[in-house]
C-alpha positions in Angstrom: 189.4 139.1 7.0 189.9 137.0 10.6 192.6 134.6 10.2 191.0 130.8 11.0 193.0 128.7 13.0 192.7 125.0 12.3 191.4 123.4 15.5 194.0 121.0 17.2 192.8 117.2 17.8 192.6 116.3 21.0 194.6 113.6 23.0 193.0 110.5 24.5 193.6 111.9 28.4 191.6 115.3 27.2 188.9 113.4 25.7 188.7 111.1 28.8 188.8 114.3 31.1 186.0 115.8 29.0 183.8 112.7 29.5 184.1 112.4 32.7 185.0 115.5 34.2 187.2 116.6 37.3 184.3 114.9 39.8 184.2 111.2 38.3 185.8 108.9 40.9 186.8 105.3 40.6 183.8 103.1 42.4 186.1 100.7 43.5 188.5 102.8 45.6 186.7 106.6 45.7 189.5 107.9 44.0 189.4 110.6 41.5 190.0 109.3 37.8 191.4 112.7 36.8 194.7 113.3 38.7 194.9 117.1 39.4 197.9 118.7 38.3 200.5 119.8 41.3 202.3 122.9 40.1 204.6 122.6 43.1 206.2 119.7 41.0 207.0 121.9 38.3 210.6 123.1 38.4 212.1 125.6 36.0 215.5 124.1 34.4 216.3 127.3 32.8 219.8 128.6 33.3 221.1 125.1 34.4 224.6 123.9 33.5 223.4 120.4 33.0 221.5 119.8 29.9 218.6 117.1 29.4 219.7 113.9 28.1 219.0 113.0 24.3 220.4 110.9 21.8 219.2 110.8 18.5 219.8 108.7 15.4 222.0 110.9 14.0 224.2 110.5 17.5 224.6 106.6 17.0 225.8 107.1 13.1 228.2 109.5 14.5 229.2 107.0 17.2 229.9 104.4 14.6 231.9 106.1 12.3 233.9 107.5 15.3 234.6 104.0 16.7 235.8 102.9 13.5 238.1 105.8 12.8 239.7 105.7 16.4 239.5 102.2 17.4 239.3 99.8 14.7 241.6 102.3 12.7 241.4 100.3 9.3 244.4 100.8 7.2 246.6 99.3 4.0 249.6 99.1 2.7 250.3 100.7 -0.7 253.6 101.3 -2.2 255.2 100.2 1.0 253.7 102.8 3.0 250.6 102.2 5.5 248.0 104.3 4.7 244.8 105.1 6.5 241.6 103.9 4.9 238.9 106.7 4.8 235.2 106.4 5.9 232.3 108.0 3.8 228.7 107.9 4.3 226.6 106.5 1.9 224.2 109.3 1.4 221.9 108.4 -1.6 223.5 109.8 -4.6 227.0 108.2 -3.6 225.4 104.9 -3.0 223.2 105.2 -6.1 227.0 105.7 -8.0 228.5 102.7 -6.0 225.1 100.4 -7.3 225.3 101.6 -11.0 229.1 101.7 -11.7 230.0 99.0 -8.5 233.0 101.2 -7.3 233.5 104.9 -6.5 235.4 107.1 -8.6 236.6 110.7 -8.6 235.8 113.2 -11.4 238.5 112.1 -13.3 237.5 109.0 -13.6 240.1 107.6 -11.3 239.0 104.4 -9.3 238.8 105.4 -5.4 240.6 102.8 -3.3 241.4 101.9 -0.3 237.6 103.0 1.0 234.9 102.3 3.4 231.3 103.4 2.8 228.6 103.1 5.3 225.0 103.3 5.2 222.0 102.8 7.4 219.4 100.6 5.7 216.6 100.2 8.5 215.5 101.0 12.3 212.8 98.6 13.7 211.8 98.8 17.5 213.1 96.5 19.7 210.2 95.3 22.6 212.1 92.7 24.6 213.6 95.6 26.7 212.0 98.0 29.1 209.9 100.7 28.0 208.6 104.1 29.2 204.6 102.4 29.8 203.1 105.8 28.3 204.6 108.3 26.3 201.9 110.9 27.0 202.3 110.2 30.8 206.2 108.2 31.2 206.1 106.1 34.6 209.2 104.5 33.9 212.1 106.9 34.9 215.7 107.1 35.9 216.7 108.9 38.8 219.9 110.8 39.1 221.6 113.1 41.9 223.7 115.9 40.6 226.3 117.5 42.6 226.9 121.1 44.1 224.2 123.7 43.1 223.0 127.0 44.0 220.2 126.0 45.8 222.8 123.4 47.9 224.1 126.3 49.9 224.5 125.1 53.3 226.3 127.3 56.3 225.8 127.8 60.1 222.4 129.4 60.0 220.9 126.4 58.1 222.3 124.2 60.9 220.6 126.5 63.6 217.4 126.4 61.8 217.7 122.9 61.4 217.8 122.7 57.5 219.4 119.8 55.6 220.9 120.5 52.0 218.9 120.2 49.3 219.8 117.8 46.7 218.9 118.0 43.1 217.6 115.1 41.2 217.2 114.6 37.4 215.0 112.8 35.8 215.7 111.0 32.3 212.9 108.6 30.4 213.6 105.3 29.6 215.2 105.1 26.3 213.0 103.7 23.3 215.0 100.8 22.4 215.6 100.1 18.5 217.6 97.9 16.4 219.7 99.3 13.5 221.0 97.9 10.2 224.2 99.3 8.5 225.7 98.3 4.8 229.2 98.2 4.5 231.3 98.3 1.5 235.2 98.2 1.5 237.1 99.2 -1.7 240.3 97.9 -2.3 243.0 97.7 -5.1 244.1 94.0 -3.7 243.0 91.0 -2.0 245.3 91.0 0.5 244.5 94.7 1.7 240.7 93.4 1.7 241.7 90.8 4.3 243.3 93.0 6.8 240.4 95.4 6.8 237.8 92.1 7.4 240.3 91.0 10.3 240.2 94.4 12.0 236.4 94.6 11.9 235.6 90.8 12.6 238.0 91.2 15.9 235.9 94.3 16.9 232.5 92.3 16.4 230.1 91.5 19.1 231.0 94.4 21.4 230.3 97.8 22.2 230.9 100.4 19.6 230.7 104.1 20.2 232.9 107.1 21.6 234.6 106.4 25.3 232.3 108.5 27.9 229.4 108.9 25.7 227.2 106.5 24.0 227.7 102.8 23.3 225.8 100.2 21.5 226.4 96.6 20.9 227.4 95.9 17.2 227.5 92.1 15.7 228.8 91.3 12.6 227.4 87.6 10.9 229.0 87.1 7.4 231.1 89.0 4.6 230.9 88.6 1.0 234.1 89.4 -1.2 234.3 89.4 -4.8 237.1 90.5 -6.8 236.0 92.2 -10.6 237.9 92.6 -13.7 237.0 94.8 -16.8 238.4 95.6 -20.2 240.2 99.1 -20.0 239.5 99.4 -16.0 241.2 98.7 -12.8 241.0 95.7 -10.9 238.7 96.0 -7.9 238.2 94.2 -4.9 234.8 94.7 -3.1 233.6 93.2 0.1 229.7 93.7 1.4 228.7 92.9 5.0 226.2 94.3 7.4 226.4 95.5 11.3 223.5 94.8 13.4 223.3 97.4 16.1 221.4 97.6 19.3 220.6 100.9 20.4 218.2 103.3 21.8 217.1 106.9 21.7 216.1 109.7 23.6 214.4 112.2 21.2 214.9 116.0 21.9 211.2 116.7 21.1 208.3 118.9 22.6 206.3 116.3 23.4 208.8 114.6 25.2 209.3 117.7 27.1 206.0 118.0 28.4 205.4 114.6 29.2 207.3 114.3 32.8 209.1 116.8 35.0 212.8 116.9 34.4 213.8 117.6 37.8 212.8 117.8 41.5 214.5 119.1 44.6 214.8 117.2 48.2 212.9 118.5 51.3 215.0 120.8 53.4 212.8 120.6 56.5 210.1 118.4 57.6 207.9 120.3 60.2 205.1 118.2 62.2 202.2 120.6 63.6 200.5 119.4 66.5 196.7 119.5 66.1 194.1 118.7 68.9 190.5 117.8 68.8 188.8 119.8 71.2 185.3 118.1 70.4 183.2 116.5 73.0 184.0 112.9 72.8 182.6 111.8 75.9 180.2 112.8 78.7 181.9 114.1 81.8 181.3 111.4 85.0 181.2 108.7 82.0 178.9 107.9 79.6 178.4 107.0 76.3 178.3 108.4 72.9 176.9 107.1 69.4 179.3 106.1 67.1 179.7 106.7 63.4 177.0 103.9 62.5 175.1 104.2 65.5 176.7 101.8 67.8 177.3 102.8 71.2 180.7 103.5 72.7 182.0 103.2 76.2 184.6 105.8 77.6 186.4 105.8 80.9 185.4 108.0 83.8 188.0 111.1 83.9 190.3 110.5 86.9 189.6 106.7 86.6 192.6 104.7 88.0 194.3 102.3 85.5 196.5 99.6 87.0 199.7 98.2 85.2 200.7 94.9 86.0 204.6 94.1 85.3 205.4 91.8 82.4 207.3 88.7 83.5 210.0 87.1 81.7 208.3 84.3 80.5 205.5 86.3 78.7 208.3 88.4 77.0 210.0 85.0 75.9 206.7 83.9 74.3 206.2 86.7 72.9 209.3 87.0 71.2 209.8 83.4 70.2 208.9 82.7 66.3 210.5 79.6 65.1 210.7 78.1 61.5 210.7 74.2 60.4 211.7 73.6 57.1 211.6 70.6 54.6 214.2 68.3 56.8 212.0 68.4 60.0 208.9 68.1 58.1 206.8 65.0 56.6 203.4 64.3 54.6 201.7 61.6 56.5 198.7 62.1 54.4 198.0 64.3 51.3 196.4 67.1 53.7 198.8 66.8 57.0 202.2 68.5 57.6 204.0 66.5 60.5 206.5 69.0 62.4 209.0 66.2 63.5 210.5 66.6 67.1 208.6 69.7 68.5 206.3 70.7 70.7 203.8 73.6 70.7 204.8 76.3 72.8 202.7 76.9 76.1 201.5 80.4 76.4 202.0 81.6 80.2 199.4 83.3 81.9 197.8 85.7 81.6 198.1 85.4 77.7 195.3 83.3 75.7 196.3 79.7 74.8 198.2 79.2 71.6 196.2 78.4 68.8 196.2 77.7 65.1 196.5 81.5 64.4 200.0 81.4 65.9 201.3 79.5 63.0 202.0 79.9 59.2 202.7 77.8 56.2 204.3 78.8 53.3 204.1 76.3 50.1 206.4 76.7 47.6 207.6 80.2 48.7 204.0 81.2 48.6 202.3 82.5 52.0 199.1 80.0 52.8 196.0 82.3 54.3 195.8 81.0 58.0 192.0 80.4 57.1 193.0 77.3 55.4 194.9 75.8 58.3 192.2 73.2 59.7 194.0 72.7 63.0 197.5 72.4 64.7 197.5 69.7 67.4 200.2 67.8 69.4 200.9 64.2 68.3 203.2 62.7 70.5 206.3 64.1 70.1 205.5 65.8 66.6 202.6 68.5 65.8 200.4 68.2 63.0 199.3 70.9 61.0 196.0 70.1 58.8 195.4 71.7 55.6 192.0 72.5 54.3 192.8 70.9 50.6 189.4 71.5 49.4 189.4 75.1 49.6 193.2 75.2 48.7 192.5 73.5 45.1 195.2 70.7 45.5 196.8 67.8 47.4 199.9 68.3 49.0 202.9 66.1 47.6 206.2 65.8 48.4 207.4 67.2 45.4 206.9 70.6 46.9 208.6 72.9 49.3 207.1 73.9 52.9 208.3 75.8 55.5 206.1 76.4 58.7 206.8 79.1 61.1 205.2 79.5 64.6 205.0 79.0 68.2 207.3 76.1 68.6 209.0 75.3 72.1 212.9 76.7 71.7 
């Protein structure tokens, strides 16, 4: 009997591709909605020494425990000797024992102290930071340039052929930012031992915890709850409970991440421009007309026609290169629709250039460029220049609280 394979559900992109097809286009831009896959961007990472970046939840747990052991280094004075306080992870069975009996004990029943027990309570997404936009097709990626690779060989022959060394770039998706909460319990025999450990943790609070040169995460501690318990026939127990809030991030090492974006790409070693010539009959020999795309007649010069070039004067060059900006200190508002540029004159265009008009001036209001069609007129008013704005089309009147700048052809 043939084995029946359960069909795989289609994702959103596959459903849209099936509905729209490869020929579907955006009516506003005539661009295809379905972007074809470019296999030229597929670069294999097989055999690479540089591995893909991945950060998991276990990496965060390990980084926190390593930081406590190697940076905070909790210790206690017992019987005149300083001893290192061990850190244990509170897996479910151990944590249940703590909740039921209130302390950790050895198999013989002896109270185990001093000791610190840590357990992860919750993990929530942090939406206030950046994200990858779309997990199926990430758009927010970080690019890193790697060092020398086998494809980065450069020799004298490459110099002769005008080839540049190829650089290898790595792509890493923007991580998923998360907030983790950890519960910690400190068990000691004496309150003084407990106080020293609390002081060490509080000193390291609100800093970045983790392994140096690897992953580090910001950890915050808000409060501590300390209690001392006595019971008949039992040891005295000093216990402190507190919570660590940690801002972390994860980049999972999963299949859906691996297939969603390319892991690396190579720079271009050489750019070649080919010469293309259109040999179609664009005009009739001896002068004439040819119909344009929309049926309009286009005039072309007669072959061997002489074209005279006139030397440009210094006045024309100076005029074309002159662009002067006037800001709030040189501006005033005689009314709610006019900007007056004080102690300025309109630069007169030299021959054979066309006269200076409003198209040679630009107005910026509160760092926003004003379209030129909203400028009604630019006129010389004595020693000042008045620029009238179409406030009806603008949608509001001009006020002195706004910031203004005028750029244009003012006499230098």
